[in-house]
A tleap script that builds the chain and sets N, CA, C and O, in Angstrom:
source leaprc.protein.ff14SB
mol = sequence {
  NMET LYS GLU ASN GLU VAL SER TRP PHE ARG
  PRO LEU TRP ARG ARG VAL ALA VAL THR VAL
  PHE LEU ALA ILE TRP LEU ALA TRP GLU LEU
  ILE TRP THR GLN ASP GLN PHE TRP ALA PHE
  LEU VAL GLY ALA ALA LEU LEU TYR SER LEU
  TYR ASN PHE PHE TYR ALA PHE PRO LYS GLU
  GLU PRO VAL ASN VAL GLN PRO PRO GLU ALA
  ALA PRO THR PRO ASP SER LYS ASP GLY PRO
  GLY CSER
}
set mol.1.N position { 7.356 115.516 46.770 }
set mol.1.CA position { 6.800 114.818 47.903 }
set mol.1.C position { 6.121 113.538 47.418 }
set mol.1.O position { 5.624 113.470 46.294 }
set mol.2.N position { 6.109 112.541 48.274 }
set mol.2.CA position { 5.472 111.273 47.941 }
set mol.2.C position { 3.952 111.414 48.027 }
set mol.2.O position { 3.440 112.331 48.669 }
set mol.3.N position { 3.246 110.504 47.378 }
set mol.3.CA position { 1.785 110.577 47.322 }
set mol.3.C position { 1.153 110.483 48.711 }
set mol.3.O position { 0.190 111.196 48.992 }
set mol.4.N position { 1.679 109.613 49.589 }
set mol.4.CA position { 1.100 109.507 50.930 }
set mol.4.C position { 1.377 110.761 51.762 }
set mol.4.O position { 0.574 111.117 52.625 }
set mol.5.N position { 2.501 111.430 51.513 }
set mol.5.CA position { 2.769 112.690 52.200 }
set mol.5.C position { 1.830 113.783 51.705 }
set mol.5.O position { 1.348 114.599 52.490 }
set mol.6.N position { 1.575 113.795 50.405 }
set mol.6.CA position { 0.672 114.801 49.841 }
set mol.6.C position { -0.730 114.620 50.411 }
set mol.6.O position { -1.391 115.602 50.747 }
set mol.7.N position { -1.188 113.380 50.523 }
set mol.7.CA position { -2.538 113.161 51.049 }
set mol.7.C position { -2.618 113.535 52.527 }
set mol.7.O position { -3.659 114.015 52.974 }
set mol.8.N position { -1.540 113.327 53.304 }
set mol.8.CA position { -1.572 113.703 54.714 }
set mol.8.C position { -1.568 115.217 54.878 }
set mol.8.O position { -2.221 115.742 55.779 }
set mol.9.N position { -0.849 115.918 54.030 }
set mol.9.CA position { -0.777 117.374 54.106 }
set mol.9.C position { -1.853 118.067 53.279 }
set mol.9.O position { -1.794 119.286 53.118 }
set mol.10.N position { -2.831 117.341 52.749 }
set mol.10.CA position { -3.889 117.943 51.941 }
set mol.10.C position { -4.668 119.021 52.711 }
set mol.10.O position { -4.913 120.089 52.150 }
set mol.11.N position { -5.073 118.787 53.986 }
set mol.11.CA position { -5.765 119.871 54.707 }
set mol.11.C position { -4.828 121.063 54.926 }
set mol.11.O position { -3.681 120.896 55.342 }
set mol.12.N position { -5.328 122.251 54.642 }
set mol.12.CA position { -4.505 123.461 54.746 }
set mol.12.C position { -4.024 123.703 56.168 }
set mol.12.O position { -2.915 124.202 56.361 }
set mol.13.N position { -4.828 123.364 57.166 }
set mol.13.CA position { -4.445 123.662 58.547 }
set mol.13.C position { -3.190 122.901 58.959 }
set mol.13.O position { -2.419 123.402 59.778 }
set mol.14.N position { -2.963 121.709 58.417 }
set mol.14.CA position { -1.750 120.958 58.758 }
set mol.14.C position { -0.510 121.627 58.186 }
set mol.14.O position { 0.522 121.704 58.852 }
set mol.15.N position { -0.611 122.111 56.954 }
set mol.15.CA position { 0.529 122.801 56.338 }
set mol.15.C position { 0.832 124.099 57.065 }
set mol.15.O position { 1.995 124.439 57.282 }
set mol.16.N position { -0.212 124.825 57.440 }
set mol.16.CA position { -0.023 126.079 58.178 }
set mol.16.C position { 0.556 125.794 59.557 }
set mol.16.O position { 1.439 126.520 60.013 }
set mol.17.N position { 0.075 124.753 60.229 }
set mol.17.CA position { 0.567 124.424 61.570 }
set mol.17.C position { 2.056 124.091 61.554 }
set mol.17.O position { 2.801 124.559 62.415 }
set mol.18.N position { 2.492 123.299 60.597 }
set mol.18.CA position { 3.913 122.941 60.509 }
set mol.18.C position { 4.753 124.179 60.215 }
set mol.18.O position { 5.823 124.357 60.799 }
set mol.19.N position { 4.279 125.028 59.321 }
set mol.19.CA position { 5.024 126.234 58.964 }
set mol.19.C position { 5.098 127.209 60.133 }
set mol.19.O position { 6.152 127.797 60.379 }
set mol.20.N position { 4.004 127.386 60.850 }
set mol.20.CA position { 4.005 128.281 62.018 }
set mol.20.C position { 4.923 127.733 63.107 }
set mol.20.O position { 5.655 128.490 63.744 }
set mol.21.N position { 4.886 126.424 63.319 }
set mol.21.CA position { 5.781 125.814 64.301 }
set mol.21.C position { 7.239 126.093 63.964 }
set mol.21.O position { 8.025 126.454 64.840 }
set mol.22.N position { 7.600 125.924 62.688 }
set mol.22.CA position { 8.983 126.183 62.280 }
set mol.22.C position { 9.344 127.661 62.414 }
set mol.22.O position { 10.477 127.989 62.766 }
set mol.23.N position { 8.400 128.550 62.138 }
set mol.23.CA position { 8.672 129.985 62.276 }
set mol.23.C position { 8.895 130.354 63.747 }
set mol.23.O position { 9.785 131.142 64.066 }
set mol.24.N position { 8.088 129.784 64.629 }
set mol.24.CA position { 8.273 130.047 66.067 }
set mol.24.C position { 9.598 129.476 66.541 }
set mol.24.O position { 10.310 130.116 67.315 }
set mol.25.N position { 9.931 128.290 66.087 }
set mol.25.CA position { 11.205 127.679 66.465 }
set mol.25.C position { 12.376 128.514 65.967 }
set mol.25.O position { 13.357 128.693 66.688 }
set mol.26.N position { 12.286 129.023 64.751 }
set mol.26.CA position { 13.350 129.877 64.219 }
set mol.26.C position { 13.489 131.153 65.047 }
set mol.26.O position { 14.605 131.580 65.345 }
set mol.27.N position { 12.374 131.755 65.415 }
set mol.27.CA position { 12.426 132.952 66.261 }
set mol.27.C position { 13.075 132.631 67.601 }
set mol.27.O position { 13.867 133.422 68.113 }
set mol.28.N position { 12.748 131.480 68.169 }
set mol.28.CA position { 13.353 131.045 69.436 }
set mol.28.C position { 14.866 130.922 69.284 }
set mol.28.O position { 15.621 131.385 70.140 }
set mol.29.N position { 15.299 130.307 68.212 }
set mol.29.CA position { 16.735 130.123 68.007 }
set mol.29.C position { 17.448 131.457 67.775 }
set mol.29.O position { 18.566 131.646 68.255 }
set mol.30.N position { 16.828 132.367 67.058 }
set mol.30.CA position { 17.481 133.645 66.762 }
set mol.30.C position { 17.475 134.598 67.958 }
set mol.30.O position { 18.461 135.295 68.197 }
set mol.31.N position { 16.380 134.631 68.706 }
set mol.31.CA position { 16.240 135.606 69.782 }
set mol.31.C position { 16.771 135.074 71.108 }
set mol.31.O position { 17.544 135.756 71.780 }
set mol.32.N position { 16.371 133.873 71.490 }
set mol.32.CA position { 16.675 133.396 72.832 }
set mol.32.C position { 18.023 132.672 72.904 }
set mol.32.O position { 18.891 133.062 73.685 }
set mol.33.N position { 18.204 131.621 72.096 }
set mol.33.CA position { 19.425 130.824 72.227 }
set mol.33.C position { 20.586 131.393 71.417 }
set mol.33.O position { 21.745 131.200 71.787 }
set mol.34.N position { 20.300 132.082 70.333 }
set mol.34.CA position { 21.297 132.659 69.441 }
set mol.34.C position { 22.307 131.616 68.947 }
set mol.34.O position { 23.496 131.895 68.795 }
set mol.35.N position { 21.797 130.422 68.707 }
set mol.35.CA position { 22.630 129.345 68.170 }
set mol.35.C position { 22.511 129.369 66.652 }
set mol.35.O position { 21.456 129.056 66.101 }
set mol.36.N position { 23.578 129.734 65.990 }
set mol.36.CA position { 23.539 129.916 64.538 }
set mol.36.C position { 23.361 128.603 63.789 }
set mol.36.O position { 22.731 128.581 62.731 }
set mol.37.N position { 23.901 127.515 64.312 }
set mol.37.CA position { 23.772 126.227 63.641 }
set mol.37.C position { 22.309 125.800 63.551 }
set mol.37.O position { 21.820 125.470 62.471 }
set mol.38.N position { 21.607 125.807 64.698 }
set mol.38.CA position { 20.200 125.401 64.700 }
set mol.38.C position { 19.326 126.419 63.982 }
set mol.38.O position { 18.343 126.050 63.339 }
set mol.39.N position { 19.672 127.681 64.084 }
set mol.39.CA position { 18.910 128.704 63.356 }
set mol.39.C position { 19.020 128.476 61.853 }
set mol.39.O position { 18.034 128.636 61.133 }
set mol.40.N position { 20.187 128.110 61.376 }
set mol.40.CA position { 20.369 127.819 59.948 }
set mol.40.C position { 19.546 126.599 59.539 }
set mol.40.O position { 18.866 126.626 58.513 }
set mol.41.N position { 19.605 125.528 60.338 }
set mol.41.CA position { 18.855 124.313 60.009 }
set mol.41.C position { 17.346 124.555 60.014 }
set mol.41.O position { 16.645 124.130 59.096 }
set mol.42.N position { 16.853 125.225 61.031 }
set mol.42.CA position { 15.415 125.483 61.118 }
set mol.42.C position { 14.990 126.469 60.032 }
set mol.42.O position { 13.902 126.338 59.470 }
set mol.43.N position { 15.830 127.445 59.734 }
set mol.43.CA position { 15.515 128.374 58.650 }
set mol.43.C position { 15.441 127.675 57.309 }
set mol.43.O position { 14.576 127.990 56.492 }
set mol.44.N position { 16.343 126.726 57.074 }
set mol.44.CA position { 16.296 125.954 55.831 }
set mol.44.C position { 15.031 125.099 55.776 }
set mol.44.O position { 14.402 124.992 54.723 }
set mol.45.N position { 14.656 124.492 56.897 }
set mol.45.CA position { 13.423 123.697 56.942 }
set mol.45.C position { 12.201 124.580 56.725 }
set mol.45.O position { 11.241 124.161 56.078 }
set mol.46.N position { 12.227 125.784 57.254 }
set mol.46.CA position { 11.115 126.714 57.055 }
set mol.46.C position { 10.993 127.110 55.592 }
set mol.46.O position { 9.889 127.126 55.048 }
set mol.47.N position { 12.096 127.427 54.956 }
set mol.47.CA position { 12.057 127.771 53.534 }
set mol.47.C position { 11.588 126.593 52.685 }
set mol.47.O position { 10.813 126.770 51.745 }
set mol.48.N position { 12.054 125.399 53.015 }
set mol.48.CA position { 11.634 124.194 52.303 }
set mol.48.C position { 10.133 123.966 52.451 }
set mol.48.O position { 9.457 123.639 51.476 }
set mol.49.N position { 9.609 124.137 53.662 }
set mol.49.CA position { 8.175 123.925 53.878 }
set mol.49.C position { 7.351 125.014 53.192 }
set mol.49.O position { 6.283 124.725 52.651 }
set mol.50.N position { 7.821 126.242 53.204 }
set mol.50.CA position { 7.097 127.306 52.504 }
set mol.50.C position { 7.012 127.004 51.007 }
set mol.50.O position { 5.959 127.178 50.392 }
set mol.51.N position { 8.109 126.560 50.435 }
set mol.51.CA position { 8.110 126.263 49.002 }
set mol.51.C position { 7.202 125.069 48.685 }
set mol.51.O position { 6.356 125.142 47.793 }
set mol.52.N position { 7.387 123.974 49.422 }
set mol.52.CA position { 6.637 122.757 49.112 }
set mol.52.C position { 5.166 122.823 49.502 }
set mol.52.O position { 4.329 122.254 48.803 }
set mol.53.N position { 4.828 123.495 50.588 }
set mol.53.CA position { 3.448 123.505 51.061 }
set mol.53.C position { 2.584 124.556 50.392 }
set mol.53.O position { 1.370 124.379 50.295 }
set mol.54.N position { 3.178 125.645 49.930 }
set mol.54.CA position { 2.356 126.742 49.421 }
set mol.54.C position { 2.643 127.120 47.974 }
set mol.54.O position { 1.792 127.730 47.326 }
set mol.55.N position { 3.804 126.783 47.452 }
set mol.55.CA position { 4.114 127.128 46.066 }
set mol.55.C position { 3.991 125.909 45.143 }
set mol.55.O position { 3.313 125.969 44.117 }
set mol.56.N position { 4.641 124.822 45.509 }
set mol.56.CA position { 4.692 123.648 44.635 }
set mol.56.C position { 3.674 122.579 44.999 }
set mol.56.O position { 3.656 121.523 44.367 }
set mol.57.N position { 2.835 122.811 45.982 }
set mol.57.CA position { 1.870 121.790 46.413 }
set mol.57.C position { 0.811 121.599 45.336 }
set mol.57.O position { 0.326 122.581 44.776 }
set mol.58.N position { 0.435 120.340 45.030 }
set mol.58.CA position { -0.600 120.108 44.018 }
set mol.58.C position { -1.916 120.773 44.411 }
set mol.58.O position { -2.365 120.640 45.549 }
set mol.59.N position { -2.522 121.477 43.486 }
set mol.59.CA position { -3.724 122.251 43.781 }
set mol.59.C position { -4.970 121.387 43.928 }
set mol.59.O position { -5.833 121.687 44.753 }
set mol.60.N position { -5.078 120.326 43.144 }
set mol.60.CA position { -6.262 119.483 43.195 }
set mol.60.C position { -5.866 118.061 43.544 }
set mol.60.O position { -4.770 117.600 43.223 }
set mol.61.N position { -6.787 117.376 44.212 }
set mol.61.CA position { -6.563 115.988 44.556 }
set mol.61.C position { -6.744 115.134 43.308 }
set mol.61.O position { -7.703 115.336 42.562 }
set mol.62.N position { -5.837 114.178 43.062 }
set mol.62.CA position { -5.992 113.345 41.877 }
set mol.62.C position { -7.271 112.516 41.959 }
set mol.62.O position { -7.634 112.012 43.023 }
set mol.63.N position { -7.941 112.384 40.825 }
set mol.63.CA position { -9.201 111.663 40.768 }
set mol.63.C position { -8.966 110.338 40.060 }
set mol.63.O position { -8.401 110.301 38.967 }
set mol.64.N position { -9.404 109.251 40.689 }
set mol.64.CA position { -9.311 107.936 40.069 }
set mol.64.C position { -10.591 107.700 39.285 }
set mol.64.O position { -11.659 107.508 39.868 }
set mol.65.N position { -10.483 107.714 37.971 }
set mol.65.CA position { -11.644 107.558 37.110 }
set mol.65.C position { -11.570 106.196 36.450 }
set mol.65.O position { -10.556 105.835 35.853 }
set mol.66.N position { -12.667 105.435 36.563 }
set mol.66.CA position { -12.729 104.141 35.897 }
set mol.66.C position { -13.183 104.340 34.464 }
set mol.66.O position { -14.015 105.203 34.183 }
set mol.67.N position { -12.640 103.548 33.562 }
set mol.67.CA position { -13.115 103.636 32.178 }
set mol.67.C position { -14.571 103.178 32.102 }
set mol.67.O position { -14.993 102.338 32.897 }
set mol.68.N position { -15.342 103.718 31.156 }
set mol.68.CA position { -16.768 103.379 31.066 }
set mol.68.C position { -17.024 101.894 30.839 }
set mol.68.O position { -18.049 101.383 31.289 }
set mol.69.N position { -16.122 101.179 30.151 }
set mol.69.CA position { -16.366 99.774 29.892 }
set mol.69.C position { -16.187 98.910 31.138 }
set mol.69.O position { -16.664 97.775 31.158 }
set mol.70.N position { -15.521 99.405 32.168 }
set mol.70.CA position { -15.324 98.633 33.385 }
set mol.70.C position { -16.537 98.717 34.307 }
set mol.70.O position { -16.727 97.840 35.150 }
set mol.71.N position { -17.344 99.736 34.165 }
set mol.71.CA position { -18.509 99.903 35.030 }
set mol.71.C position { -19.701 99.162 34.414 }
set mol.71.O position { -20.044 99.408 33.258 }
set mol.72.N position { -20.351 98.238 35.188 }
set mol.72.CA position { -21.519 97.540 34.644 }
set mol.72.C position { -22.723 98.463 34.554 }
set mol.72.O position { -22.893 99.356 35.384 }
set mol.73.N position { -23.548 98.245 33.554 }
set mol.73.CA position { -24.765 99.036 33.394 }
set mol.73.C position { -25.947 98.240 33.921 }
set mol.73.O position { -25.938 97.012 33.843 }
set mol.74.N position { -26.967 98.907 34.457 }
set mol.74.CA position { -28.105 98.180 35.037 }
set mol.74.C position { -28.945 97.441 33.996 }
set mol.74.O position { -29.596 96.460 34.354 }
set mol.75.N position { -28.965 97.852 32.740 }
set mol.75.CA position { -29.782 97.200 31.741 }
set mol.75.C position { -29.009 96.174 30.908 }
set mol.75.O position { -29.442 95.807 29.816 }
set mol.76.N position { -27.883 95.719 31.416 }
set mol.76.CA position { -27.084 94.769 30.659 }
set mol.76.C position { -27.723 93.386 30.723 }
set mol.76.O position { -28.228 92.980 31.769 }
set mol.77.N position { -27.701 92.667 29.608 }
set mol.77.CA position { -28.310 91.339 29.485 }
set mol.77.C position { -27.302 90.225 29.794 }
set mol.77.O position { -27.648 89.045 29.741 }
set mol.78.N position { -26.073 90.594 30.112 }
set mol.78.CA position { -25.039 89.580 30.349 }
set mol.78.C position { -24.952 89.171 31.809 }
set mol.78.O position { -23.992 88.502 32.192 }
set mol.79.N position { -25.889 89.536 32.615 }
set mol.79.CA position { -25.854 89.251 34.042 }
set mol.79.C position { -26.167 87.799 34.338 }
set mol.79.O position { -26.393 87.016 33.415 }
set mol.80.N position { -26.184 87.423 35.619 }
set mol.80.CA position { -26.406 86.015 35.996 }
set mol.80.C position { -27.824 85.533 35.692 }
set mol.80.O position { -28.034 84.324 35.593 }
set mol.81.N position { -28.806 86.428 35.540 }
set mol.81.CA position { -30.177 86.009 35.265 }
set mol.81.C position { -30.446 85.745 33.811 }
set mol.81.O position { -31.574 85.375 33.485 }
set mol.82.N position { -29.499 85.905 32.907 }
set mol.82.CA position { -29.733 85.747 31.462 }
set mol.82.C position { -29.591 84.327 31.034 }
set mol.82.O position { -29.754 84.018 29.854 }
savepdb mol mol.pdb
quit
């Protein structure tokens, strides 16, 4: 998944909502319409979302850390008042 997709799906409720929606849609296709083509497509999307959202999803958010030399210190003598 792309970085912007990962950040959008970071909250657990969004991943669960998409997965539940696909599960309900799959049940609709299997029970009510009995259309095998759409049931196959939705089932594949459900399996893909289960794998990507709950198994392969990054566990921690990446942290942008600045190197210590890039951060100015308050006691530095190289400031504009020197």
